[in-house]
C-alpha positions as CSV (number, residue, x, y, z in Angstrom):
1,M,-0.1,0.0,0.1
2,E,2.9,2.4,0.8
3,K,4.4,1.8,-2.6
4,K,1.0,2.6,-4.4
5,I,0.8,6.0,-2.4
6,D,4.4,6.6,-3.5
7,V,3.5,6.2,-7.1
8,I,0.5,8.3,-7.0
9,D,2.4,11.1,-5.5
10,T,5.0,10.9,-7.9
11,W,2.4,11.1,-10.7
12,I,0.8,14.1,-9.1
13,R,4.4,15.9,-8.8
14,L,5.0,14.9,-12.4
15,L,1.7,16.0,-13.8
16,P,2.8,19.8,-14.5
17,L,5.8,18.4,-16.6
18,I,3.8,15.9,-18.4
19,L,1.1,18.3,-19.4
20,L,3.6,20.9,-20.5
21,V,5.2,18.1,-22.9
22,I,1.8,17.4,-24.2
23,I,0.6,21.0,-24.7
24,G,4.2,21.5,-26.3
25,A,3.8,18.4,-28.7
26,F,0.3,19.8,-29.7
27,I,1.6,23.2,-30.6
28,Q,4.4,21.3,-32.6
29,T,1.6,19.7,-34.7
30,Q,0.2,23.1,-35.4
31,N,3.4,24.9,-36.0
32,Q,6.5,22.9,-37.4
33,Y,8.7,25.8,-36.2
34,F,7.9,25.7,-32.7
35,L,10.7,23.7,-31.5
36,T,13.2,25.5,-33.2
37,V,15.8,27.3,-31.1
38,N,14.7,30.9,-32.0
39,N,11.1,30.2,-31.2
40,V,12.0,28.3,-27.8
41,A,14.1,31.4,-26.9
42,S,11.1,33.6,-27.7
43,V,8.7,31.6,-25.7
44,L,11.2,31.6,-22.9
45,L,11.5,35.4,-23.0
46,Q,7.7,35.7,-23.1
47,A,7.4,33.6,-20.0
48,S,10.4,35.2,-18.2
49,S,8.7,38.0,-16.3
50,L,5.7,35.5,-15.1
51,A,8.4,33.0,-14.1
52,L,10.0,35.6,-11.8
53,M,6.9,36.7,-10.3
54,A,5.9,32.9,-9.9
55,L,9.0,32.4,-8.1
56,G,8.1,35.2,-5.6
57,M,4.7,33.9,-5.1
58,T,6.0,30.3,-4.6
59,I,8.2,31.4,-1.7
60,V,5.5,33.2,0.0
61,L,3.2,30.3,-0.5
62,I,5.9,27.9,1.1
63,T,5.5,30.1,4.3
64,G,1.6,29.7,4.2
65,G,0.9,33.1,3.0
66,I,-0.1,34.7,-0.2
67,D,0.9,37.9,-2.1
68,L,-1.9,39.6,-4.4
69,S,0.1,42.7,-5.0
70,I,2.8,41.5,-7.2
71,P,1.4,42.6,-10.5
72,P,0.5,46.2,-9.4
73,V,3.7,46.5,-7.5
74,M,5.6,45.3,-10.7
75,A,3.8,48.0,-12.6
76,S,4.4,50.7,-10.3
77,S,7.9,49.8,-10.2
78,A,8.2,49.9,-14.1
79,I,6.6,53.2,-14.4
80,L,8.9,54.9,-11.9
81,G,11.7,53.6,-13.5
82,V,10.7,54.5,-17.0
83,M,9.5,57.8,-16.0
84,F,13.0,58.5,-14.5
85,M,14.7,57.4,-17.8
86,A,12.4,59.5,-19.7
87,R,13.6,62.5,-17.9
88,G,17.3,61.7,-18.7
89,G,18.0,59.6,-15.5
90,N,20.8,57.0,-15.5
91,P,19.5,53.6,-16.8
92,L,21.5,51.9,-14.1
93,L,19.9,54.0,-11.4
94,A,16.5,53.3,-13.2
95,F,17.2,49.5,-12.6
96,F,17.8,50.0,-8.8
97,I,14.7,52.1,-8.5
98,M,12.7,49.3,-10.1
99,I,14.3,46.8,-7.8
100,G,14.1,49.1,-4.8
101,V,10.2,50.0,-5.3
102,G,9.5,46.3,-5.5
103,A,11.6,45.4,-2.2
104,F,10.0,48.3,-0.4
105,C,6.6,47.3,-0.9
106,G,7.3,43.7,-0.3
107,A,9.0,44.8,2.9
108,V,5.8,46.6,3.9
109,N,3.8,43.4,3.2
110,G,6.1,41.5,5.3
111,F,6.3,43.8,8.2
112,A,2.4,43.8,8.4
113,V,2.0,40.0,8.1
114,A,5.1,38.9,10.1
115,Y,5.5,41.5,12.9
116,M,1.9,42.8,13.3
117,H,0.1,39.5,12.6
118,M,-2.1,40.7,9.9
119,I,-3.9,38.3,7.4
120,P,-1.6,38.1,4.3
121,F,-4.8,38.2,2.0
122,V,-6.1,41.3,3.5
123,V,-2.6,43.0,3.6
124,T,-1.7,42.1,0.2
125,L,-5.0,43.0,-1.3
126,S,-4.5,46.7,0.3
127,M,-1.2,46.9,-1.3
128,Q,-2.6,45.6,-4.6
129,M,-5.3,48.5,-4.5
130,I,-2.7,51.1,-3.4
131,A,0.0,50.1,-5.9
132,Y,-2.7,49.9,-8.8
133,G,-4.4,53.2,-7.8
134,F,-0.9,54.9,-7.6
135,S,0.2,53.7,-11.1
136,Q,-3.3,54.8,-12.5
137,W,-2.8,58.2,-10.8
138,I,0.7,58.9,-11.7
139,T,0.3,57.9,-15.5
140,N,-3.2,59.5,-15.8
141,A,-4.2,55.6,-16.7
142,S,-2.1,55.8,-19.9
143,G,1.3,54.3,-21.0
144,V,4.7,55.7,-20.3
145,T,7.4,55.6,-22.9
146,G,10.9,56.9,-22.8
147,V,12.9,53.6,-21.9
148,S,16.5,54.1,-22.4
149,E,18.2,52.7,-25.6
150,I,21.0,51.5,-23.3
151,F,18.6,50.1,-20.8
152,H,16.6,48.1,-23.6
153,D,19.7,46.9,-25.5
154,V,21.5,45.7,-22.2
155,A,18.3,44.2,-20.8
156,L,17.5,42.1,-24.1
157,F,21.2,41.4,-25.0
158,K,21.5,38.0,-26.3
159,V,23.6,35.4,-24.8
160,G,23.9,32.8,-27.7
161,A,20.3,32.3,-28.8
162,F,18.8,33.5,-25.6
163,T,18.3,37.0,-24.1
164,V,19.5,38.1,-20.7
165,P,16.1,37.9,-19.0
166,V,16.0,34.0,-20.0
167,V,19.6,33.6,-18.4
168,V,18.6,35.4,-15.2
169,V,15.4,33.4,-14.9
170,V,17.4,30.1,-15.1
171,V,20.0,31.5,-12.7
172,M,17.3,32.6,-10.3
173,V,15.6,29.2,-10.4
174,I,18.7,27.2,-9.8
175,A,19.7,29.6,-6.9
176,V,16.2,29.4,-5.3
177,Q,16.3,25.7,-5.6
178,L,19.7,25.4,-4.0
179,Y,18.6,27.9,-1.2
180,L,15.4,25.8,-0.4
181,K,17.1,22.6,-0.3
182,N,20.6,23.2,0.8
183,T,20.5,26.1,3.4
184,Y,18.9,26.3,7.0
185,L,17.2,29.7,5.9
186,G,15.4,27.8,3.0
187,R,14.5,25.0,5.2
188,W,13.1,27.4,7.8
189,L,10.4,28.5,5.0
190,F,9.0,24.9,4.9
191,F,9.0,24.6,8.7
192,V,7.3,27.9,9.2
193,G,4.6,27.1,6.3
194,N,4.0,23.7,8.0
195,N,3.4,25.1,11.4
196,E,4.6,28.6,12.4
197,K,3.9,28.1,16.1
198,M,5.9,24.9,16.1
199,A,8.7,26.6,14.3
200,S,8.9,29.4,16.6
201,V,9.0,27.0,19.7
202,S,12.0,25.2,18.0
203,G,13.9,28.2,17.9
204,I,13.4,29.0,14.2
205,P,13.0,32.9,13.8
206,A,9.6,32.6,12.2
207,Q,9.1,36.4,11.8
208,K,12.3,37.0,10.1
209,T,11.6,34.2,7.8
210,I,8.2,35.4,6.9
211,F,9.4,38.9,6.3
212,S,12.2,37.8,4.2
213,A,9.6,35.9,2.0
214,Y,7.8,38.9,1.2
215,V,10.9,40.9,0.6
216,F,12.1,38.5,-2.0
217,S,8.7,38.5,-3.5
218,G,9.0,42.3,-4.0
219,L,12.3,41.9,-5.4
220,M,11.0,39.3,-8.0
221,A,8.1,42.0,-8.9
222,G,10.8,44.7,-9.4
223,L,13.1,42.5,-11.4
224,A,9.9,41.4,-13.6
225,A,9.5,45.1,-13.9
226,V,13.0,45.5,-15.4
227,V,12.3,42.7,-18.0
228,L,8.8,43.8,-19.0
229,S,9.5,47.4,-19.6
230,A,12.6,46.5,-21.8
231,R,10.5,44.0,-23.8
232,M,7.6,46.5,-24.1
233,N,9.8,49.5,-24.5
234,S,7.4,51.2,-22.0
235,A,5.5,50.8,-18.9
236,A,1.7,51.0,-17.9
237,S,-0.8,50.4,-15.2
238,T,-2.0,47.6,-17.3
239,F,1.0,45.7,-16.5
240,G,-0.9,45.2,-12.9
241,E,-4.2,44.0,-14.1
242,D,-6.2,41.8,-11.9
243,T,-5.9,38.9,-14.5
244,V,-2.0,38.9,-14.1
245,V,-2.2,37.7,-10.4
246,A,-4.4,34.8,-11.4
247,D,-1.6,33.8,-14.1
248,I,0.9,34.2,-11.2
249,I,-1.1,31.9,-8.8
250,A,-1.8,29.4,-11.6
251,A,1.8,29.2,-12.3
252,A,2.9,28.8,-8.8
253,V,0.1,26.2,-8.0
254,V,0.6,24.2,-11.3
255,G,4.4,24.3,-10.3
256,G,3.6,22.3,-7.2
257,A,3.3,25.1,-4.7
258,S,0.8,24.4,-2.1
259,T,-1.9,26.9,-0.9
260,N,-1.6,25.4,2.5
261,G,2.1,26.1,3.0
262,G,5.2,23.9,3.3
263,V,5.6,22.8,-0.3
264,G,7.1,24.3,-3.4
265,T,10.1,24.5,-5.6
266,G,12.1,26.8,-7.8
267,Y,12.0,24.8,-10.8
268,G,8.2,24.1,-10.3
269,A,7.7,28.0,-10.6
270,L,9.5,28.0,-14.0
271,I,7.5,24.9,-15.4
272,G,4.1,26.3,-14.2
273,A,5.1,29.8,-15.9
274,L,5.9,27.9,-19.2
275,F,2.8,25.9,-18.9
276,I,0.5,29.0,-18.4
277,T,2.5,30.9,-21.2
278,L,1.8,27.9,-23.6
279,V,-1.8,27.8,-22.6
280,S,-2.2,31.3,-23.7
281,N,-0.4,30.7,-27.0
282,V,-2.8,27.7,-27.6
283,S,-5.7,29.8,-26.9
284,N,-4.6,32.4,-29.3
285,M,-3.9,29.7,-31.8
286,L,-7.3,28.4,-31.5
287,H,-9.1,31.6,-31.3
288,I,-10.3,31.0,-27.9
289,S,-12.0,33.8,-26.2
290,Y,-10.2,35.8,-23.4
291,N,-13.2,35.0,-21.1
292,S,-13.1,31.3,-21.8
293,M,-9.4,31.2,-21.1
294,L,-10.2,33.0,-17.7
295,I,-12.5,30.1,-17.1
296,V,-9.5,27.6,-18.0
297,K,-7.0,29.2,-16.0
298,G,-9.5,29.4,-12.9
299,G,-10.3,25.6,-13.2
300,L,-6.7,24.6,-13.5
301,I,-6.2,26.3,-10.2
302,I,-8.9,24.5,-8.7
303,I,-7.9,21.2,-9.9
304,F,-4.2,21.5,-8.7
305,V,-5.3,22.7,-5.5
306,I,-7.6,19.7,-5.2
307,L,-4.7,17.5,-6.3
308,D,-2.5,19.1,-3.6
309,V,-5.2,18.6,-0.8
310,Y,-5.6,14.8,-1.9
311,R,-1.8,14.2,-1.9
312,Q,-1.5,15.8,1.6
313,R,-4.2,13.8,3.0
314,R,-2.6,10.6,1.6
315,R,0.7,11.5,3.2
316,R,-1.1,12.1,6.5
317,I,-2.5,8.6,6.2
318,R,0.8,6.8,5.5
């Protein structure tokens, strides 16, 4: 019986990768150029900003929290950085502005959740509203142009067939995976997510651990702002639309992160981001309506949450 449970658990964990291969194979049958190096590089670039934000969401989910503010924080970071460059600001300083704004918003979320013991959903929903309202106000609900040519060229510089954002995502995924599996700080995230009170009793600095998770999420939002503003050569409040957070949550959950905390991987966030990106590509290819795709993505989240609950229950029984 124990062996059977292990097999089921393994299949559930491999399901996102299996689905990714299936959907990739389907697209290949519709477009013979899909698996060419240049097209794969293009898809990876398209998924890069989502993958970075999904990494941030995964770390927060591991602690048992959630961050609904990632997209509007990313939009606000991009807007402030692009506006700075449009006024002749140094591109390198613009990069740090984007990263800094994201980290600051993450720190506010983390302080409220970790040290003031506020509910993550309420805190990050409030930050979502503040950041989105700010981005709408400062841009008069329009786009902002003026991305420095140097900023654009450096951010999208090619390393072989792949651009810098793709390389950065791969490096971040490897770094996060090593951090989670091979450091005390990484393992603390799982302990806190499984049982915060027990972790505190065991001597783990639960508050600092939770705070660091939200700061990291903010940093990933800022880094995604760099990537997206360079790709689009602009910034806009639409970067932070409500539907984007659904894609981020879907990517993290499909990638194996648990909404109950204590479960998640770096590579899973990347697989989830690629899967959601390919699902969107297929919807465009098959002319599926935008509203229908929202239903599909919402259904995916529910399905993977159910699978996660099922897997956790089987583990408890074992």
